NUTORRO-790213 format. One record per residue (C-alpha): x, y, z. Coordinates in steps of 0.05 Angstrom, whole numbers, plus 5000, padded with zeros to 4 digits. Layout:
XYZ
...
//
This chain:
373621047900
374221517840
381221717820
383522417840
384922727773
387023407798
394523267803
394922997732
390823577705
395224077742
401623757713
398623747643
396724487648
403624667674
407224297618
402624587565
403625287592
411125237595
411424967524
407225537499
411826057531
418025707505
415225717434
412826427438
418026857403
415127497430
415627237502
422727007492
424827667460
421828057518
425027607571
431727717538
430728467542
428628397615
435128017629
439228527590
436129107626
433229407562
425829237571
420729777579
413929817614
410729717546
414629067539
412028817606
404928997585
405728567523
408928017564
403128017613
398327927555
402327357526
402827017594
395327077601
394226797531
398826207544
395526067610
388526107580
390425647523
393625137569
387625097615
382725067557
386724507526
386624087590
380224257628
375523947577
369523497591
373022847572
378422977624
373623147680
369422687724
362322677697
364723197647
364223727701
369324177734
368524117810
371024647859
376124187890
379224077821
378924817802
382324997868
388224547850
388624707776
386025397759
388325737823
395625507820
395925707747
393226407762
398326467817
403726267768
401426797719
401627317774
408627147796
411527147726
408427827710
410528107777
417627857770
418428187702
415128827726
419528877788
425828747747
424129297696
422229777752
429029647785
432329837719
428230477717
429930627790
437330497779
437230957719
434531527762
438631337823
432431177864
434530707920
427530527942
423829887957
420029577899
413329307923
410728607917
403328587900
398928007918
394427577875
387327847869
384227257905
377027497897
378027557822
381126867819
375326577859
370426927812
373526567752
373225907789
366026007810
364026157738
367825557712
364525087763
357525347754
352224867725
352224917650
358425347650
362025487584
368925317612
372525507549
369526207550
370726297625
378026107617
379126567558
378627327565
377827337641
384526967649
388127417600
385228047632
387327807701
394527737678
394328437648
391228707711
396828407753
401728887720
396829467725
396229347800
403729317808
404629977771
399130297811
401930067877
409030267858
406830967835
402931077899
408930887942
413731297900
409331917905
409031837980
416631857979
416732497938
417632197868
412732507819
410032097761
404632147710
400331607679
399031507605
393431037584
392730877510
386330607482
387629997438
381230037398
379729297407
377429007474
370728667473
368729037410
366928827340
372629227309
367929777286
364730097347
369230457396
368930257469
366430857507
368330547573
375630497552
375631167517
373231517579
379331257616
384531397563
389131997568
394932277608
394232407683
398832857722
399132447785
396831807819
390532097849
388032357782
389431697748
386131297803
379931737805
379231687729
379730927731
386130917689
388330257721
381629907711
380029387658
374128997632
374928297604
378228347537
381029037549
387729127514
389229847533
396329987554
398130367617
404930677628
407631057688
413131567674
416931847734
419332557729
422032817795
429232827819
427332877892
425532287936
425332098008
429131518038
423830998054
426930838121
429031518148
423931918107
429432428099
429032788032
435332797990
437932897920
439032227886
446032407861
450233027864
455432827812
454433267752
455232717701
450132277736
445232847742
445932987667
444632257651
438432247694
435732877661
437232597592
433331967609
427532377636
427232797574
427432177530
421531857565
417632497565
418932597490
416631897474
410231997514
408932657479
410232377410
405531787422
399932247442
401332827395
397032617336
391432417382
391733077420
391533477355
385333107331
381733157397
383333897404
381034057333
374433677342
372933997409
374334677379
368834517330
364134457389
364133697396
363933367463
370133007488
366832337475
364932527404
372032777392
374732097416
370131757366
373132167309
380131997333
378531257335
375431267265
381431607235
386331147270
382930517244
381030717174
//
């Protein structure tokens, strides 16, 4: 009877992955900020990418032909190696996201439940199916799709949290920034990403515009900024002011203004270029192309 190699492969992937995270200075810096309560949503976005990269690298190091029976990745092996690793990625990103969201909520005085989002099982199975297909390029399958899945884990969490917060009366807007990279050659702008970039006033607008969607290799950043001081208690549904103490209210307002200012500053140059180009009669898409070219000259 052939030896069951799945347990050894799983352990090797896990050890490789943990070593990569431990040696990643960016990951360790962000985790320290998460623990200190100073991390931002942008930090978690970077962390999600680094987790995906470490996971991808670990699986590509281990799941090679010489380690697989007949040089092939069978489903029963993928199910016990790739799937647990994708689950691990999801939990790490979710844990960081929930911790940072709690810091944000505490800063505003929002005593609301922070959601737990589930692994996108269909997406995970899609990666495994591609990796197990006859003639599959396992290294390619376990590269960008794995990284994108880790990024999407945080997007889904933010989307779910925003939806629930808005149902409780907390307003928020979504800012998606195009990274200018993705599955591109570094010269041509990705129209798919550019069409989804921008600032959306509420969850519905962001959802309908596809602001939380990604293609493999997409490195766009998505940030949700909460702006309302009125919420509803999630159990009683009774609306209330989060704090009545003057000092606390002032601190909350100061934080809100700071976050709004940062969002406006990050999009100011872009907005000026887009507005100027559209005033010249160019379409929104053409204006985005001009912005991209100027940004990456």
